[in-house]
C-alpha positions, 0 to 999 in steps of 0.5 A: 831918673836917678836917685841921689844919696850921700852913701849907698851900701850894697849888702844888708848883712851884719857889716853892711847893716851896721855901716849904713846904720852908723853912716846915717847917724853922721847926718848922711842920706843913705841907701841900703840894698840887699838882693835877698833881704836882711838876714836871708838864708843865703847870707853869711849873716843868716842863721839863728845864732852867733857866738860873741866872744873876746878870746883871740890869742895875741890878736889884740885888735879883734879882742878890743873890737869884740869888747866894743862891739858887744857894748854896741850890740847890747845898747842897740838891743835895749833901744829897740826893746829886744834885749833877748837878742843877746843871750849872756850864756858865757863862753868857755874855751878849753885849750890843751894845758900846754897850748902856747896860745893860751898864755897869749889869750890870757894876756890879751884878755887881761890887757884889754880889761875883759872879765874872765876866769881861768879854770884848772883841769880839776875845776873845769871838770867839776864845773862843766862835767857834761864835756869829756876830753881826750887829753888834759884841758884847762878852761878860759871862761868869759862870763859876760860873753854869749850868743846873739840871735843872728838873723833877728839881730841883723834885721833889728839893725836894718829896721832901726836904720830904716826908722832913722831915715835909711832907704832900704831896697831889695835889689841886686846891684851891679859893679859901680862906675864910680859915680852911680850904681845900677841894679838889675831892675834898672834902678840908678843910684848916685852917690859920693860914696859906695860901700860894697859889704856883699859877703860871699857875693864880693868875688862875683861882683869884682872877680878881677880883683877878689876872685881867690882873695875871698873864697866862699866855702860850705859850712854845716851846722847841726842841732840835736835834741836833748832828753826831756827835763835834761837841763845840762845843755841849756844856760846857765849850765852850758855856755857857748863852747870852743875847742880850737886846740883840736884840729877839727875846730869844734864849737857848740852852743847851748839849747837857746830858744828851744832849737836844740844843742848846736854843733859845728866845725870851724874849718873851711869846707869846699867851694860854695856858690851862695846863689845856686848851691844846694843846702842839704847837710851831709856831715851828720855822721861826723857830727854824731861821732864827735858828740859821742866823743865829747858830749857822751850824754848826747850820743844818741840825741836826735837831729832836730835841725841842720843848716848849710851856710857859708863863710867868705874867707880871706887868705889870712882870716883878716877882714877886707876893709879897703878902697877899690883900686880903681875908684877912690870912693868905692869901699870893699868890706867883707871877708868875715871868715867865720868870725866876723859877725860879732864885730859888725858894730865896730866894722860900721864905726871903722868904715864910717871913720875911713869915709870921714877921713878920721881913720886910715886903712888898717894894714891887716885889712888892706887889699894888698895883704889878701893873697890868693893862697890860703894861710889862715892865721885868725880864728 
């Protein structure tokens, strides 16, 4: 027998969890499905931590969404009595002094009312001496930004949604026919609205329209142990750090929850299957070389943990939030492209507004703008 809802959301990652959460708050009956469970290790929303930052160059929509999302994250964490899920470490950008994007970032932060501090090269070196640079750098420091404990944060959103009436199923959903969706176990769910927020599984569910437009790629993360008693790499001495001036796209997080100093590179790895690909990291040598170059005190630090996750990249780095071309009541929501986690609350708000008819599809999030050729412009 079919079960009926106002809305069914497929995927309990950060986009799907917040969409189900916000849809339920409008009075709708909502079902939320995830094949491996919220915050699972195969999802793009799994893992221990994500940076919540405001800097996006001239991309004002993302700065505004980041700022609004941070407020919503903190509000939820306080409501569920888990304020520690946001760690206000601050976020430090260190672009080259002559980087053209620096002026755009500063202008957008100021326009959007983001609290920040500009650090000259001398001020940067004096304040954060544990980082070494090969060329002159300036600093853009966001003191109110920080880190979300990602896996636990997604689970908190889902648990709060369930407490408020969302039905949650650990099920694998098949492609819809417009009126209902079936799961591999035989469950039938009917609804007037379906939202597929399935991350790296989107091109597997909808290969005819999304293959090549969303490309899951392998991403590696490393955690290094610090010397006993060395507090230079823990908050507040060490903030979350990004250096997208360097072509390697490195970023680092301080030692949070005693997991170690986290290092990764924001660049697209090889194609990756979230279901079947192995998750043994093999880029340790490059990570160690980068530590020796930029964080010399950690040059001999032991590896205490590594992870392999994935991005689901669109051609531009913009999100995909649009209707299915064949079904007006089916929405496709994904393409986090490595920077989407922080925006989960506003994605949920926006999708809800689209379904309500109080918003229209943002052009840059449309399916029409997603080509099969990679030309990433958003980081």
